[in-house]
N, C-alpha and C positions, 0 to 999 in steps of 0.2 A: 620443571614444576611450575604450575600456574600460580602467580602471585595474587592473593586475595586482597581486596581493598580493606583498609583498616579504618576504624572510626565511624563506619556506617552502621546504621541500625534502625530499629523500630522508631525510636524517639525522633531521629533525624527525619524520617519519612513523614510521620504524623505531624510534626511541627512545620515542616516545609509545606505540606499540603494545606494545612490550616491557614498559612500566611500568604498563599498565592491566589490571586483573583481567578485565574483560569481554573484551578483546582477547586476553589470554593464554588464556582458556578457549576462545575461537574457534580460536586457533592449535593448541591441544592437540587439538581436535576434528578439525582438518585432518590430524593425524598418524594417524588411524584407518587401519590397513592395508587395510581393505576398500574404501577409496575409490580407484578407478582414476585414474591420471594422464591428464589430457586436455591436448591442445595448446591454448594460449591465445595467439592472435595478435591484435594490434591493427591497425587500418587504418593506412595511411601518413598522414603529415601532409597530403598532397594529397587523400586520400579522406575523411579524418575529418570535415570540415565537412558533407559531404553525408550521411554516415552519421548524424551528430548531428541534422541537420535532418529526416531521415526519422523520427527518434524524437521530433520536436516539441520538441527542446531550444531554448530561447529564443535568439534571435540574439545578445543581449547576453552570453550565456554562452560563445559559441563561442571567442572570443579567449582567455579564461582556460583553457579546456580544451585548446586547441592548445598553449599555453605549457606546461601540465602534461604534455601528451603527450610533449614532448621529454625531460622528466625520466623519465617512465615507461619510455621506450624506450632511454634511455642507461644505465640502472642494471640490472646483472645481478641484484642483490638484489630489486629490484622486479619484474623479470621472473619470478623464482622465486616470489615472493609472489603475483603475479597468477595464475600457473598453478595454484598450490595453492588459491587462492580460487575460481577458476572450477571446478576439479575438485570442491571441496566443495559449492559452490552447486548443481552439476548432478548430484550423486550421486543415483542412483535417479530420474533425470529423469522427470517426468510423474506420479510417485507423490505424492499430497498429503501434506504434513507431513514430507517427508524433506529431505535436504540439510542442510548445516551453517549455512545462513543467512549473514548478514553482520553485523558488530558496529557499534555506535555508536562511532566513533573520537573521542576527546576533542578539544576545540578546540585544544589545544596543538600538534596535528599540522598546523595551518594549512590552506591551500588544498588541498594534496595529500591531506590526511586527509579533508577534506570531500568530495573528488571521487574518491577511490580507487574507491569502489563504482561510479561511473559507468563507469570503464574496465573493471571486472569485467563489468558488464552488456553493454558493447559487445563484449567478447571472447566473451561467451556467445551472441551473436546467431546465429551459424551453427547452433548446437545447438538452440535453441528454435525457429528457423524450420524446421529439419528435422523436429522433433517435430510442429509444426503441419501440415506437409505430410503426414506419416504419418497424421494423423487427419483429413485432408481439410479442415482449417480454411480458410475462404475468405481470400483475400489481404487483403480490406478489414478483416475481423475481426482478423487477425493484426497488421496495421498499426495499427489503432486501439488495440489492446490494448497493444502495446509502446510506443506513443507516450505512454503514461502516465508513462514515465520523464521526458519533457520537462515534463509537468504538475507532477511532483514537484519538479523544478528550479525551476519558476516559483513554487511554494509557498514554497520556501526563499528565493528572491530577494525575494518580496513581504514576507517577515517580517524578513529580515536584510540585504537589499541586496547579497548576495554570491552567488557560484556555490557550489552544494553540494546535498546531499540531507538533508532534515530527519530522515527516518526511512529509512536505507538498507536496512533489512530489508524494507520494504514491497514494493518492486518485485520482490523475489525470487519472489513468487507468480506474477507475470506471466511472468518469464523461466524459470520451471520448468513452464510449461504448466498451471498450476493455476487461473488467474483469466483471465476474458475480458470485454472491454468489448463490451456489446451494447446499443447505443442509449445512453440516459441513465444506465443503471445498470451496475454490474459484478457478475459472478457468479463465485463461487469454488467449485470442486469440494471438497466437504467431507464429513464424517461427523457424524451426529447424536450429540450428547453424551448423558450419562445423563439429565439433567433434562429437556432439550428432547425427547429421544427418547421418554421416558416419556409426556410430554404428547401427542406426536404419536400414539403407539401407543394411548393411552387414547381418542383421538378417532376411532379406527377408520380411520385413513388408510392403513394397510397398511405401515407402516414403524416402526422403533423404534431404540433406542440402537445405534450402530455402523453403521447403514445409510446409504447415500449421501444427500446433500442438497446444496442450493445455498445458499451464504452470500452475502447481498446487501450490496453496498457502494455508497455514494453519493459519488462524487468531486466535488471542487471544479472550478470553471472550465468547467462544461458547462451553465450556465443552470439555470432552475428545474426541479425534479423534479415537474412537474405530473402529475395523475392520468393524463392522456393519454399523457405520455412514459413513465410507469411501466408502464402497460398495454402499450405497444409493446415495452418492454424485456423484460417478463415473457413475452410471447408469443414473442419471439425466443429467449429462453432455453429455453423448453419445446422448441422445434424444434431448436435448436442442439445441446443436450446429448444429446437422444435420437438425433440423427443422427450426431454425432461421438464420443460417448462412450456407446455403447449398453450397455456392460457395467456402467455405473453408473446404473441407473434411479433418479433422484431423485424422490421423491413429496412432498417438502416443501422449502420455502425457509425459511431462518432469517436473523435479523439481530440483531446485538448492537451497539447504538449509543445515544449520548445522544439521538438523535432519537426514540427509543422511550420516553423518560421520560414517563410519563403525566401528570406535572405540567404539561407544556406545554399541555395542553388547557384548563387553567384560565386561560390568558393569550391564546391564539390563537383566531381565528375558526374556527367549525366547518368552513368551506369552505377553510381554508388548506391549502397543500400538505402541511405537516407533519402536521396532524391527519388529512387524507385518507390520507396514507401510513401513519400508525399504524393506521387502521381496517382496513387489509389484514391485519393481524397479530392472532393470539391472543397477547396479552401474558402473559408468565410472571410470577407473583407473586414477591416477594422470598423468598429461601431461608428456610425456617422455622428459627427459633432463632438467626439471625445478623442483625446490623445491617448494612445495605448501606453500602458504602464511598463517600463522596461523591467526585465527580469534577468539581468546579466549574470548573477551568481548561479542560476539554475543550470545552464549548460556547463559552466565551469565545474560545478559539483559533480555532475554526471560523467563528464569526460575525464576529469582528473581525480575523482574520488573525494573531493572536498574543496573548501575555499580558504583553508588556513594558510597555505603556501603562497607567498607573494607571486603575482602573475609573471614577473620577470624571471622567476626561477623555475617555472613550469616547463616541461618538455614540449618540443614542437616536432615530434617525429612523424606523426601521421597527418594526413590531409585534414582530418577533423580537428585535431589539436591546433594546427596552424590556422584553420578557419576561425575557430572560436576566439583565439587570442589575437590574431591579426585584425579581426573586425573591431575588437575592443580597443586595440592599440591605435587604430585609425579614428577613434572617437565615436564609433558606432555603438549601438545597443542591440541586445537580443530581446525578443518578445515571445510570449507563448502564442502559438497558433491554434486554430480550431478548424476542423473539417469533418466531412461525412462521406460515406459511400453507401450505395444500395446493397442490400444483402440478397 
């Protein structure tokens, strides 16, 4: 039987949101008079399990979300907040970088705070599915893309053992029609920034700062990202975006990730998936005149599922585990890398 959290409720959520600066800024953004009010309806308690399962929500999270559903639907204050959140999320739907996003709700809000974003995404489903139909997005691509919500719930459960979203702002890209799952990789409709755009332009690719591009993401829980799997995804992306978003001709793909830290090549075999992935990209050098900011916890979180366990107790079974920890043990740091390749 799934243990439900005790002591969490509407009052905890509303009080916590009111007292948190990040949430207060989000609420202020929702007051923008340009945001049209949208209807935000949740499925009934009878229909909700099937809706959640269609989104790949783990079975062990269904009972918790059903219990919270009764609180969501019984509170007029939460109904109002839900409608405002959906309206802000979907403002200028389909336009990359728009919308108000969703905040990180402090832990004091309890289970309802951890899961409020899930209900926002569920209420947004009819709108994003309509957008997908408008662009002719195939049903399987739509389904696989939106199922990333369930993957994010699985990431939270793996790390904390509870129902919730670790980074509630991340699925906003999926539910705004900006990001699509195409095979092993995800591709996000984006624009070239100044530095990457200048590098792309200098290479004679025919694009520059401000032009459309595709941002590449590598999600967890989808197996190894082998060269064959990446080739397949990139081929799908070329066809998909040319067919369904022809007004945004992307001539370059970009990636900003710890996986593009060039130091990994010092530790991993030349034929490893990570090194082969890096070889697809022209890596950008560090910004001149600035010291890069270390991001040591990022690879630890992705490789080991979290940062709570002391590093001395973490396993060193794989070459990647040994590389990440050995580099830190030697006093080194890990940094996010950036790169691009022509499409």
